[in-house]
C-alpha positions in Angstrom: 6.9 8.5 -19.3 7.8 4.9 -20.0 7.4 3.5 -23.5 4.7 0.8 -23.4 7.0 -1.7 -25.0 9.4 -1.3 -22.1 7.1 -2.3 -19.3 8.8 -5.3 -17.7 7.0 -5.5 -14.4 3.8 -4.4 -12.6 3.6 -3.0 -9.1 0.1 -3.2 -7.7 -1.7 -2.3 -4.4 -4.2 -4.7 -3.0 -7.1 -3.1 -1.0 -9.2 -0.8 -3.2 -7.1 -1.7 -6.3 -7.3 -5.4 -7.0 -10.2 -5.7 -4.5 -13.6 -3.9 -4.4 -14.9 -1.6 -1.7 -15.8 -4.7 0.4 -12.2 -6.0 0.0 -13.3 -8.9 -2.2 -10.7 -9.7 -4.8 -11.8 -9.0 -8.4 -11.6 -12.0 -10.8 -10.8 -9.6 -13.6 -7.6 -8.5 -11.9 -6.6 -12.1 -11.1 -7.0 -13.1 -14.8 -5.0 -10.1 -16.1 -2.2 -10.5 -13.6 -1.8 -14.2 -14.4 -1.8 -13.5 -18.1 1.2 -11.2 -17.5 3.0 -13.7 -15.4 2.6 -16.2 -18.2 4.5 -13.9 -20.6 7.2 -13.2 -18.0 6.0 -9.8 -16.8 5.9 -10.3 -13.0 3.7 -8.5 -10.5 5.1 -7.0 -7.3 2.6 -6.8 -4.5 2.8 -3.4 -2.7 0.4 -3.0 0.2 -0.2 -1.3 3.6 -1.3 -4.6 5.0 0.8 -7.1 7.0 3.4 -9.3 5.3 1.5 -12.6 5.7 -1.6 -11.1 4.1 0.6 -9.9 1.2 2.3 -13.2 1.0 -1.0 -15.2 0.9 -2.3 -12.8 -1.8 0.9 -13.4 -3.8 0.6 -17.1 -3.6 -3.1 -17.2 -4.5 -2.6 -14.8 -7.4 0.5 -16.6 -8.6 2.8 -13.5 -8.6 6.6 -13.7 -8.7 7.9 -10.2 -8.4 8.3 -9.9 -4.6 6.5 -8.1 -1.8 6.3 -4.7 -0.1 4.1 -4.7 3.0 3.1 -2.3 5.8 3.5 0.7 3.6 7.2 -0.1 2.9 8.1 -1.1 6.5 8.5 -4.7 5.5 9.7 -6.4 2.3 10.4 -9.9 1.1 13.9 -11.2 0.2 14.0 -14.4 -1.8 16.5 -16.9 -0.6 16.7 -20.1 -2.7 13.0 -19.8 -3.5 11.9 -19.0 0.1 10.4 -15.6 1.0 12.3 -14.1 3.9 11.0 -11.1 5.9 13.1 -8.0 6.1 11.9 -5.2 8.4 12.9 -1.7 7.3 10.6 0.4 9.5 11.5 1.4 13.1 8.6 0.2 15.2 9.9 1.9 18.4 9.6 5.2 16.7 6.0 4.4 15.7 5.2 3.2 19.2 6.5 6.4 20.8 4.2 8.4 18.5 1.2 6.2 19.2 1.7 6.4 23.0 1.9 10.2 22.7 -1.3 10.2 20.6 -3.1 8.0 23.1 -2.1 10.3 26.0 -3.3 13.3 24.1 -6.6 11.8 23.3 -7.1 10.9 27.0 -6.2 14.4 28.1 -7.9 16.5 25.5 -11.0 14.6 24.3 -12.5 12.6 27.2 -15.7 14.1 28.7 -16.4 14.8 32.3 -17.5 11.2 32.9 -14.1 10.0 31.6 -15.7 8.5 28.5 -14.5 9.3 25.0 -16.5 11.2 22.5 -17.3 8.6 19.8 -15.4 10.8 17.3 -12.2 10.1 19.2 -12.1 6.3 19.7 -8.6 5.1 19.3 -8.7 1.4 18.3 -5.9 -0.6 16.8 -6.9 -2.9 13.9 -7.4 -6.6 14.7 -4.1 -7.8 13.1 -2.0 -5.4 15.2 0.0 -8.1 16.9 1.2 -9.2 13.4 2.5 -5.8 12.4 6.3 -5.5 12.5 6.9 -1.9 11.6 3.8 0.2 11.9 0.6 0.7 13.9 -2.8 0.7 12.1 -5.9 2.3 13.6 -9.5 1.9 12.7 -11.0 4.9 11.0 -13.1 5.9 14.1 -11.0 9.0 14.6 -10.2 11.9 12.3 -7.0 11.3 10.4 -6.3 15.0 10.3 -6.4 15.1 14.1 -3.8 12.3 14.2 -1.6 14.1 11.7 -1.8 17.3 13.7 -1.0 15.6 17.0 2.0 13.7 15.5 3.4 16.5 13.4 6.6 16.7 15.5 7.3 13.0 15.4 9.4 11.2 12.7 6.4 9.3 11.4 4.0 9.5 8.5 0.2 9.0 8.8 -1.6 7.5 5.8 -5.4 7.1 5.3 -6.0 4.1 3.1 -9.8 4.4 3.5 -9.7 1.1 5.3 -7.4 2.1 8.2 -5.1 4.9 9.4 -1.5 3.9 9.4 1.3 5.4 11.5 4.6 4.5 9.9 8.3 5.3 10.1 8.8 8.4 7.8 12.1 7.0 6.6 10.4 4.3 4.6 7.4 4.2 2.2 6.0 2.1 -0.6 8.2 3.8 -3.2 11.5 3.5 -1.4 10.9 -0.1 -0.6 9.6 -1.0 -4.0 12.9 0.3 -5.4 14.8 -2.1 -3.2 12.6 -5.1 -4.2 12.7 -4.1 -7.9 16.5 -3.8 -7.8 16.9 -7.3 -6.3 14.6 -8.6 -9.0 16.7 -7.0 -11.7 14.3 -4.2 -12.7 14.7 -0.5 -13.0 12.0 1.7 -11.7 11.5 3.1 -15.2 10.5 -0.3 -16.4 7.6 -0.7 -13.9 3.9 0.1 -14.3 2.5 1.0 -10.9 -1.3 0.8 -10.1 -2.9 2.2 -7.0 -5.9 3.9 -5.4 -5.1 5.9 -2.2 -2.8 8.4 -0.6 -0.4 5.7 0.6 0.2 4.8 -3.0 1.6 8.3 -3.9 5.3 7.5 -3.4 5.3 4.2 -5.2 3.4 5.6 -8.2 5.7 8.6 -8.3 8.7 6.4 -8.4 7.5 4.2 -11.2 8.0 4.6 -14.9 4.3 4.5 -15.7 1.7 5.6 -13.2 -1.9 4.3 -13.2 -4.7 5.3 -10.9 -7.9 3.3 -10.9 -11.2 5.2 -11.3 -12.0 5.0 -7.6 -8.7 6.5 -6.6 -8.5 9.7 -4.7 -7.9 13.0 -6.6 -4.3 13.5 -5.5 -3.3 10.2 -7.0 -5.2 10.9 -10.2 -3.3 14.2 -10.5 0.1 12.4 -10.7 -1.1 9.5 -12.8 -0.1 9.0 -16.5 -3.4 7.2 -17.0 -6.7 7.1 -15.0 -8.8 4.0 -15.8 -12.4 4.3 -16.7 -13.2 1.2 -14.6 -13.0 0.9 -10.8 -11.0 -1.5 -8.7 -9.8 -4.7 -10.3 -11.7 -4.0 -13.5 -9.5 -0.9 -13.7 -6.4 -3.0 -13.2 -7.4 -5.3 -16.0 -8.1 -2.3 -18.2 -4.6 -0.9 -17.7 -2.9 -4.2 -18.2 -4.9 -4.9 -21.4 -4.3 -1.4 -22.8 -0.6 -1.0 -22.0 0.8 -4.5 -21.8 -1.4 -6.9 -23.7 -2.4 -4.3 -26.3 -6.1 -5.4 -26.4 
């Protein structure tokens, strides 16, 4: 476990971590993150959402540590102060898996009138055209069914509680965080990572100090060094104040 005095950067998820259950950003998290930035402890945004959502969040929060988006499939590279997109995930691999899934759903789960059972609706999320490395699906279908149907494909399926993400299994939040951290001059052991859902497992596991907010799923809490008493952004503030600001 990292010594608290050695924390040099924060890596934080967005949805369900610095936002509440309705995806509204928590003022408490904004204030805590900005306080860290003022004392030269930057925040790296690590999210399953699209790059431009992550970039906008970073700008509005005032973070300077870099970006990991689409569950590790896309990262930012800073060129003379300008954020450049670098795609790491293989979208063709993901599209092949999705097309197989769609065919299987049509074959196995449509009823005699060629209508789908409501439990098997396969709908991409609204921002799908902006995704560069993965496909995200609304949670109108059982995530375990998707995982079973795609078990022979080189993809990973994550349930973020907001959407189901089909990603290239050669990248994840942890592997891509390591790339971004290295470019920023940080070792993974120097980073405190904060998250809430199953797609945060790899990036928490790779960090020096692991924090799960109170609303996190049980598997994330099991690997955490600290589980906050507060939920969502209030939990982020709690961890920052306890382990960085020493309040």
